[in-house]
N, C-alpha and C positions, 0 to 999 in steps of 0.2 A: 771954458767948457763947463756945464752941469752935468751932474755923477749922482745917480741913484745908484744904490746898491743893495740890494735884496735879493728877494724872490717872488715869481709870479707863479701862480698857479692857474690853470685853463681848465674848466670842465663845462661839458653838457647835462642836462637835466632833463629827464621824460615828457615832461612839459614844451619842451623847446628851448625853454630860457637857458644861453650859455653865459656863462661868468668866466670873468679875466681879474684876476683879484692881485694888487700888487701889495706886498709887505717890506717896507721899505724902511731898513735900518739906520741907513745913513741917505743925508739929501740937503739939498739949498734949502730945504722947508725942514728940516731935521726927520725925527722917525714919524711913520705914519702910514696907514693903510686905506686903499681906496679899492673902489669896486666900478669895473665895466660890466655894463649888465647887456644883453641884447635878446627881448623876448621873441616869442615864434610869430609876431606880428611886423617882427623888424624895429622896434622903438629899441633905440641905443641911450641907456641911462648910466650916467657919472652920480657913482654914491661916495662922495669925499667928506674927509673930518674937519674941514675948515673952508673959508671962502679961497684963502690963499692956495691948497690944495687946490680947489674946484677950480679957480683963473687959470693958471699952470698948464691943469692938466686939461681943460676945454680948450685951450689955445695950442693944444698940441694934437690932440684927437678929436672927432666928429660925432657928437650927441644930440639928441633930440629932447632929453631933461636932464637939468642938473639937480641933484639932491645935495644940501650939506648937512650932515648928520653926526653925531656921537659915530666913533667906528671903532671898534674894539678887537682886538687880532690876538692869536698865541699859535705858536709855531713850535714842534719839538720831533724828535724822529718819526713819530708814529702817525699825528695826525695836526690838520691847521683847521681853525676854529675862526668864525667872524662874525661877528654880531653888527649890522650898520643898522641902525634905525629897526625896519620892519622885515629886515633882510637877516636869516640865521644859518649859516653853514659850516656844515661839518664833513672835510674831508680826511680819508683815511689814507695815509702814504705807504706805498710797496718798495719795490727793491728799484735799485739804479736801472735804468735803462739801456739796453744797444748803444743809445748815443749816449746818454750818461759816461757809461764806461769811454765810448771814444775820446769823449770830451778831457777827460783825466789826462790823456796823452798829450795834449796842449798845455804849456806851461801857462797860468793864468794871466799873467802881465801881457803876453802873447795875443791870447783867447780876450781880451778885451780891449787892444787897441784898435783906435778908431781905423788906423791903416790896415791892418789886418782881416778888420770886419767888412769893409769897402772891399778889399781885395777878392773875400770868399762870395760876396753876396750871390752870385750870380748862381754860386755851386748850392748855396742853403736852399733854395727853392725847389732843386730837385731832389735833395736829401730828405726834405719837408716840403711838401707841398704848400704854399700859401704863403711860407715864413721867408723872412727878407733879415738881415744884419744890418742895414745902413738905408736910409731912404729920408724924405722929408719930412719933420717934424710941425711946418708950417711955418710962415713968418721968417721964413729965408733961415730958417736954422735946420739943420742937418741930424737925426738920431742915430744912434749905434747900438745893436745890442749885442752885449757879447755874453753866450750863457758858457757855463763852467760847471756846471752838474744838471742832472735830470732825473727823477725819480717818478714812478708812476703813481696816478691818485688809482687807488681799486676799489673806492668804496666814498659814497658820499649822500649826506641828506642834505635837503635845503628846503627852507621855505619861505613866504613874503605874504605880507598882509596875513600870517595868520592861514597860508593855502600851501599845503604841498607842495612842489614843485616836480617832485618824480625822482625816479632811480637814477642814476650814474649814468649819463649817454654820451657820445663825441660831440665834439662841438663843431655839430654839422648842420645847416651852412656854415661856413666860415664867419665868423662877425666882422662887422664892419667900421669900426672904430679908425683906424688909421691906415699906416703903409704897409703893415706887417701882420696879419691874422695868426692868432694861436694856433698851434696845429691840433688836428682832429683828435687826436688821441689824448686823455685826459693826463695831465702831469703837472706836475710842480719844478720851476728850473730856478737855480743860484743863477743871479744873472747882474752886469752892471750894465744901465743904461747910461749911454753916454749923448749929453744933447751939446752940441755945438753950434753957440749964439753968432750970428753976423757981427 
């Protein structure tokens, strides 16, 4: 079982570009940040900090373009910042969401358990359309998302190749990287992602 412990931020922009940023404190590949991006035309891009990360993530999710560049991120109680090649993102964080308050009621060990996540998977999509907690990670693997906290993203700035991507917007239409989509409401979650290998 491969375990990735950290945060995922999902946000849309006025240009139609949607971003899913993974900031991982612990993983089989060490600490790293990666960015999954889908533009208004539907082109899906992975921005990874190393070839090893690019190989692992692109074996798990689907992309049209893969870029390996330096990726630097910071996260504190107020903001997330990411610089990934020519992409720059700053997201201002707000309060814990209603979902986040509900998640606090579930013990973390249970909330990240693959057995629990398989059990609640049918309900997850009803609570948050497009979201699943268990599904295929490709190549005979199974992936589990165990979210333990959720906070609102209240504002954001993003630019790519020197072009402003526009104001914060919902992640609509849903991104199409893998079995589960990020929710439409911009947010940052604390998560344990587990991938079971055959």
